[in-house]
N, C-alpha and C positions, 0 to 999 in steps of 0.2 A: 546263302551268304549275302547275296545282292539286295534280297529283301530286308535282311537286318540292317545292312548299310543305309538302305534306303529310309527304313524306320529311324534309325539314328540321326540321320540328316533332317527328316521331318520334326523329330523331338527337339534337335538343337535349334532348329529355326523357330519352332513354336515358343521355345524358352526365351530366345532373342526377341521375338515379337512381343511377349508378354512382358518382358523386362523393359523394352522400349516404352510401351504403353503405360506401365506402371510409373516409369521415371517421368514421363511427360505429365501424368495426371498427379503425380506428388512432387512436381517440379519446385514449388515454393517451399514445401517442407525440406526437400533435400537440400536446397540452397541454404536455407537457414542452419540446417543440421551441420553441414560440412563447413560452413563458415563461422559457426559458433567456436569461441576460442576456449570454452569449458569452464569459465570463471563468470559467474553473473556480476562480480564487482568491476573487473577489469574489461569485460566486454564492452566495445566501443558503442556510444550512443548510435552511431550510424549503422549498426546491425539491424536496429530496430526499423523494419521497411516492410510494407508501406505503413505510414503513420496518418493520423487524423489531428489536425490542429484544434486545440483549445484555445479560442481567441480571448485575449485579456484585454485589458486597457490600462497599460502599465503607469504607474505613479509611485515612485519610489519615495514615499513621504514618511518614512520612519524617520525621526529626528536622529542626528548623529551627535555624539558628545563633542563639546567644543571647549576650547581654553582650559583643558586639562579638569574640567569639573566633573570627573567620574564619581559615579556613585558606587562603583565596586572598586576596590583596591587595585592599584596597578601591579602589585605583587601576584593577587590571585589571578589576573588576567594574563600576565606573563606565565604563571605556573601551567594554566590549562591550555594556552597557546603552545608552549613548548611539549606538554604531553600530547595534544593533538597531532603536532609535527611528528613526534616520535612514532605515531600509530599509521603513518602513511594517509593523513588526512587530505581531503579536498578542500573543505571550507569549515569554518566555524563562527558562528554569529551568536552574540550574546546581547539580549536587549532587556534592559532593566528600566521599569517606570516608563515604558514607551520609547526610551532612547537607546540607540545602539552605543553599546560600550566596547564592543569589539567586532570587527568584520575581517576576517582574515582568510586569504585562498593561497593555495600551493601550486606549484607546477605551472606558473604563468597563467593560472586562471583568475578570473575577475568576477564580478557581479552578473555578468551575462551568461556565465557557464550553465549548462543544463547537466543534470546529474540524473541517475536512476534512483529514487527514493524507496524503491521495492515495495514492500507492503506497508509503508506509511500511507500509501495510496488508499487503503482500506479505511483510515479515519475520515478522509474526504467523502467516501461513499456513504459513510454513517451520517455526516452532515447533510448531504443531499437527500437520504431518506427522510429526514426531518423537515426539510424544505418541501418536498413532494406532499407530506401529511399537512403542513400548513397551508399549502395552496389547494387543498382537496383533490389532489389527484390520487392519493392513497387515503382511504377512509380511516384506518387505525394501524397503529404498529402491532395489534393484535390480531389483524386480518389474517386469514389462510392465504398462503401462496397461491392456492388453486383459483383464488378470485383473480388473479392477474395473469396466471400461466395456465392457459386454456388446456394444453396437452396434459397437465397434471390433475385436472379436475376429477377424473375417474379412478384415481388410485390414492394410496396412503401418503405419497409425496405432496399431495395437494393440501394435505391437513397441517403441514409445516406452517408454523406462523412467521412473519416478518421479525417479530422480536426474537423468536428462537434462532433464526439465521443470523441475525445481527449479534448474538450472543454465542455464536459457535456451538449451538446445540440442536441443530436441526437433524442430526442423526444420518446425513447422507455419507455414502461411501466415499473415501478418499480416491482421487484420480490415480494415486500411486502412494505406496508406503515408503518409497525410497528416493533417493537423489540420483540413482544410476542413470548415466546417460546414454544407456543403451537405445537403439533406433526402435526396439520394441516396447519400451517403457511408455505406458499409457500417458504419463505426465508429460514426458517429452514430446509425444505426438500431439498432446494438446497445446503445449506452449509454442511449438515450433510449426504447428500445422495451420490448417486453413478452415477450422470448423469450432471455433472457441464456445459459442453458444450451444451448438449442436451437441457437442460432447459433454457440457455441464447438464443439458437437460436429459442426457441418457443415463445418468447416474442412478444407481439404486439406492433404497432406503436400507441402512444398516440397522440402526437403532429407532426405538420410538421417539418421536420428536420431543425435545425439552428434558430428557432424562440424563444425558451425559454432556459435558464440556468436551469437545475435540476440535481443535484448531484446523480449519479446512478452507483452503482457497476458494473451493468450489461454492461455499455458501455465501461468500461475498459475491462471486461471479453471477450466482443466482439472484441476488439482490439487485445487481446492475441491470439483469433482464427485466426484473419487475418494475424498475424505475422507467425503463424504455416503454415497456407494455403500458404502464398506468399513464404515463405524460403524452405518450404517442410521438416523442422526440429522441433523436440519437443521444446517447449518454454524453459524449463530448460536448454537444449543443446545449444540452440541459445544464451541464457542468459550467460551460462558458457564461450562459445568460444568467444562472442563479448564484454563481460563487465566484468565478474567475473574474469577471467583469465588475461586478458590484465591489469586490474587494480591492479592485485596481491593481490586479497581478500581471505579471508579464506572459506573454504567449507561452504556451506549453504544448506538449504532444502526447498522444497516446497510440499505443502499438495496436495496429490492426491485423486481423487474421489474413485478409486479402483485400485488395481494391474495393471500396465502397463495402466492406463487410463489418465485421463486429470488432469493437475494441475489447482488450484484456481489462476487465474491471477491477480485478483484485490486486493489481501492482502496476508499477512502471509508468507512473506519470512523469515523463521527462520534463523537467522543471527547473527553475533556479531554486537553490537554498534559501536565497533572501525571501522568496515568496512563502515558504513555509514558517518564517517567523510572524509574518501577518496571519497566516491561518492559525498558529498557535495563539495568538492575541484574541482571536475571536472567541476563544474559551474563556480567558480572562475577563473579556468584556460582555460575557454572557451573550453572545450572538449579535452584538452590536458592531458596527464600524462607522466611525465618523457619527455617531448618534442615530444611525439608521439601522433597523432590524434587518440582518440577513437571515437569520434563523432564529426562531423563538428560544427565549432563555429557558422555558420549560423543556425544551428538547435537549439543550446543552446539559441540563441537570440529569435528564435520563440517560445520556450518553455516559456520564460519569459515575453512574450508580452501578455498584457491583452487581454482576450477575448472579443468579440463583444458584448455579452449578459451580462457578468458579469466581471467587471475589476478587481475583486480580485483573478480570476482564469485564468491561463494561459493554457498550454498544459500538464494537469496532475500534475501541480504544483500550490501551493498556493502563491499569491502576497502579501506579508504581510501588506505592507502600508495601504491597504484598507480592510483587513480582521481581524475581532475582534469576535473571538468565545466567546459567553455569558458563555459557561461552557467547561470544558476539553473534554466533550463527544458529543459536539454539532458541527455539520458541518454547521450549519446555519451562516450568516454573516450580518453585517450591512454595508451599503453603506458608502464610505468614505466622500461623501457629506454631511451626517448627522453626523457623528463623526470626531474628529481629528485622524490623523494617529496613529496607535497603537505603532510602533517601532520608535525607535530614528533614526535609518535607514530607510527612507521612501522607498528603494528599497529593502528591505529584502525579501528573498525567503524562503519559507517553505515547507519542505515535512511533511505531517500532517497525523497522524495515530490516529484511535479511542482510546479515553481514555487518551490521553496526550502524545503519542510518537511523538516526535518532531526531526527534523533536521534544524537547522536555518542556513542560508548562507548569509552573508553579504560581496558581492565583494568590497564594499566601504572600508570596515574595514580589508579586508582579514581575515575573521573570520568565522569559522564553529562550531556550538554547536550541540552536539548529547545528547538528553535526552531520557532515556528509563526508563519506570516505570512498576512496578509489581502490583500495584493495584490502585484503585482510589485516586485521590489527595484529600486532607482535605479541602484546600482552594486555589484553583489554581488561579494564576495570571499570565495570558497568556505571557505577555512581560517581566515579572520581571527578568528572568535570563539573555536574551540577552540585555536588556536595562542597567542592572547594569553592565554588562562587557563593553558595549559600552560607557557608563559615564566614565569609568575609563580610556578609551582611548582618549577621547576628551579633 
């Protein structure tokens, strides 16, 4: 009996020691996991810790409409403003012909407010790939990933091309197939953990590259690693010097897995809604800002060209004429052959983030609309805001 009790005592002590060691080694993960409020939209910006600063050179130089010389009817502006307010919005910015027609914030926010644009951040990465190609760091959009990711040179994953990853057709396995917040969910361990890049590079190949479209955050994260390996620069530094400073945007932040570690590249550039209006205008101006080339026009044209496998998706951007989300939090789509075009401008370009974060870009109407939300919409109608504005311009 004494031997049995001694065994139980040793076993209990061993379990306690293992638990303590595990808790210490997983300290950052556990802090994030248990402090997370369960909702990516209402989760406070302060939760993202540590972060890496994207240094900008803020110049809020978009003109603001004056003397009631609106180019969009006041009734249309009032309509979309009221609708946005009813959807628990944080900000709504409408820019037409380079002039701000409406800039509205709620809950005591102002232009300085930072929000989480979620996967709108992917479109920024798409721009950066083009810049890296133009600077010669990446030879071609059709290069194999293995050329830049040494760990993958010896297997099938190394044959994935940069273009295929940009088009979400690399065929990599998903980190997880569910949004379950279980501590055992691989996607949760990735997003809350301390090994962003390592977990991305551990993923297996599910399908032959280029055969199927499947939206996958990790294909964007993979491209971020390619940018870092090709340029020899940290992602946030390259983003700062090649895009944020040249566009004269305000300082922003990116989520780090650990101090001096890796940033999450597929989402969550904590930034001002105002700056997304300027990012949107980069597409209307075909890569120019104040007459200076930031990214080649030829790359902008490639980004907005429909993919081979899905015509509603370009290179990390959504092509709105054939994209119809059934819900504000859904990244699925209906084929345009089965449904009429969603937008009055059939060439609408969309930076799209989880939960309703949007930047709509219409080159035809010289129009950029930024919509930032702080919680789930009540009865979201995807095209209501841009279509109401375009209707007033027709």
